[in-house]
N, C-alpha and C positions, 0 to 999 in steps of 0.2 A: 205199426212197428213198435215193439216195446224197447225202451232204452236198456242198455246193459247197466249193471249195478255201478261200475266205476264212472261211467258217463253221467248217470243220474246223480251220484254223490257229488261230482264236480259241479253240475248245474245247481243243485240245492245249495252247495257251499257258496258259489258265486252270487246266486240270487239272495241268499241270506246276508252276504256282505253289502250288497247294494241296498237292501232294505234297512240294515242297521245304520248305514250312513245317513239315509233319509230321516230315520227316526231321531238321530242325534241333532241334526240340523234344525229340526222342527221343535224338539223338546228340551234342548240344553238349558235355556234360561230358567224354566220352571224347575228343572232338575237341580240347578244350583240353589234356588230358593229352598227346595225341599231338604237338601243336605244341610244347609245352614240352620234351618229350623229344627231339624232332628238332633243335631249335635250341640246347639246352643239355644235351646228353646226359651230361656229366660231373657235373651237379648232382643227378642222380637215379639211384638204384640199380635202379629198375624201376617198374612200374605202381603198385604199392601205395605205395611210398615217395613217388612223385610226387603221388598222390592225397591222402595224409596231409598232405604239406607244403602243398599248395594250400589244404586246409581249415584248417590251423594259421595260415597267413599271411593268408588273405582270407575264411575262412568258406565257407559253401555257395555264396555268390554268386560266389566265385572261379572255380567251374567254368563259370559262364555269362559270363565275360569275353568280349567280342567277339560277344555274341549278336545285337545289332542289325545289325552288318555281315554276320554269318553268315546271318541271315534274309534280308537284302537280296541277299547273294551266292547263296544257294540258290534263292530265288524267281526272281532274274534268270537264273541258270544253267539251272534246270530248266524255266522258261517257254520260254526260247529253245531249249534242248536238245530238248524234246519237240515243240515246233512245227517245228523244223528236221528232227527225226527223221521226221515225217510227210512233209515236203517232200522229204527225201533218199530216202525209200522210193519216192516217185514217180520220182525220177531213176534209181534202181537198176532200177525196172521198165522205164523207157525204154531204158536201156543193155542190159538183158537181153531186150528185145523182148517184154515181157509186157503183157497187158491191164491197164488201169488198176485193175481190181478184183481182179486175181490175187493170191493169197497168196504172200508171199516165203518162201524157205527161211530156216533159222536163220542160215546163213552170210551171206545177202544182207541180212538184218536187222542183223547185226553190222556189215557194211560201211556200211550207212545210218547207224547210230549213230556210227561212227567219223567219217564225213564231217560229221555234225551237230555234233560236238564242236568243230569249228573255229569255228563261229558262237558257241557258248556260251562258249568260252574268252575271247572278246573282252569279254564283259560280266562274266565271272567274275573275271578277273585283278585289276582295281582293287579290287573289294569284298573279295576274299580277302586281298589285301595288307594292307588296313586291319584285317581280322579277325585275321590272324596276328600283326601287330604288337601289337595290344591283348592278345592271349592271352599273349604273351611279354614284356609291358611290365615286370612285376615283376622278372624275371630281368635285363632290360636295365638297370634302375635299380640293382639290388643289385650287379651286376658293374661298375658305374661307367661303363658304355658310354653311358648316357643320363641326363640330369638329371631330377629330379622334375617333375611338372606336365604330362605328355603322356599321361595315362591315360584320356582320353575320346576318343570318335569324332571330335568336332570338332577337338580338339587335334592328333590324328594327321593328319587331312585338311588342316588349316591348315598344319601343318609341311611336309607333302608339297608343297603348292602353293608355299609360300614358298621352300623350299630346292631343289626339283627341277622345279617347273613341272608342267603337266598330264601330260606324258609320264612323270613319276615314278610315276604310278599303274600303269604297265605294266611295272615292273620284275618280272622273272620270267615275262614273257609267253612267251618261247621255251620255257622249262622247263614252263610250263603246257600249251602245245600238245603238247610231247613226251610229257607225261603223259596228256593227254586223248584223243588219237587212238587209241593202242593200248589205253588203259584202257577207253574206251567201246566199242571193238570187243569186248572181253571182257565188259563190263557187259551190253550188249544181247544179245550172243551167248549168254552164260551164262543170262540171263533167258529168252530164247526157247527155248534148248535144254532148260531145266528145265520150261518150260510144255509143250513137246512131249512130254516124258516123262510128265507128269501127264495129258496128253490122249491118250495112246497106247491107252487102252481104248475108243476110239470117240467120246469127247467132243470137242467143239470147244474151242479155246483160250479162246474167249469165254464158255464155260460153266463154267470153273474157279471153285471157291469161294475164300473168303478165305485159308484155310490154304495151299492150293497156290500162290496168288499171293504170299503172304508168303515162303514157302520159296523160290520162284523168284526174287523180288527179292533176298532175302538171299544166294542163290547167286551172282547176278549181281554184287552189291556185293563179295562176298568175292573173286570172280574178278578184279575190277578191281584191288583193292588188292594182291593177291598178284602181279599182273603188273607193276605200275608203282610200287610203294612207294618204291624208291630215288629215282626221278625226283621224287616228291612231297617227299621229304626235301631234295633239292637245291633245289627251288622254295621251300620254307619258309625255308631258310637265306638264300637270295638276298633274299627279300622282307623278312625280319625284320632281318637284319644290315646291309642296305643303309641303314638309318636312321642308322647310326653313321658312314657315309662311303661312298665308292665301293666297290662290291662286284664281285668277279670275275664273269664271265658263267657260263653253264651248264657248259662244259667246265672252266673254271678252278676253279669251286667244287667240282665233282666230284673233280677231281684233288687239290685241297687237302684235302678230307675224307678221301680214301683214303690219301693220303701221311702226314697228320698223326694220323689217328685210326683208320685201318684200315677195311676194307670193312664191318665190322659196324656202324659208325656210321651207314651208310646205312639201316640197319634199326631205328634207335632209334625207339621208339614204335609198333612194328608190332603188339605184343600188344593195346593198347587200340584200335587201328584195326580189327583183325579182330573184336574183341569188339563194337565199335560197328557194324561193317559189316552184320552180319546183321539185327539188329532195325531199324536206321535205314533201310536200303534195302528191307527187307520192307515197312515202313510206307509208304515212298515210293511203291512200285509199287502197293500195295493202295489207297492213297488216290488215286493217279493214275487207276488203272483204273476204280474205282467212281465217282469224280467225273466222269470223262470219259463213262462209260456213262450216268450220270444226266443230264448236259447234252445228250447226243445224243438220249436218249429225250424230253426236254423239247422239243428242237428238232424232233422228229419225223423224225430222220435215222437212228435205230437200229432 
């Protein structure tokens, strides 16, 4: 029995939310290190130095700064992403002249994921902006770029609304979209390509076990970050440093980083990102696939 489109969308949305939650819980500490190294690269000698300083300054809880907006960001992003992914797969089938139930190639799935990221970027940008500012709040205050008292979610949100209005939440939207579209092409492409590899012995992709799913998810996540990391660095700079005043746009920020700090600055924080990418995205896809399968079985559509 094939699921109707509304039920399928609801299942994809819910499974994406569950996967996004698992992803944050696993990867938040290294994401915090990444954002700090991206926005204040001269303050840290590397991954270990940054991690030690976070612990000395704020204790273990410092690694989980911005967890609330991170959860909101990932739940919102992955809910919309996976719901839109199913919808965009249907669009790709129509464009390719395929039957509604026809399996897509790995390349077609990658294209569907890239299109889906346009929708997820709209809900991700505001929540990720708050998350990044909270993660870099200590450095902003120590450097004198910001006064004390803005280190809570509510304080950041209130400051944004008062100083920049509702559209202030969309600072970095262009760089977010520039990151998301090629990134999720690699993300879903890498995931599906890896699943095809594990299913090459005659198994169906739907029959793969948890280890194969986690490795495939980790491969997809690593492919995403290797492809678009400099774009993410630019986005983080725009979103964090715009709190201190008007920030240059995407091209201006990129030019400023390269001119003043060198190309290597665009890769600050890459190591913790890659370390985080494999387990966090492995858990994301494992949780998504199993929760989706469970809901479809419960609904009698699997």
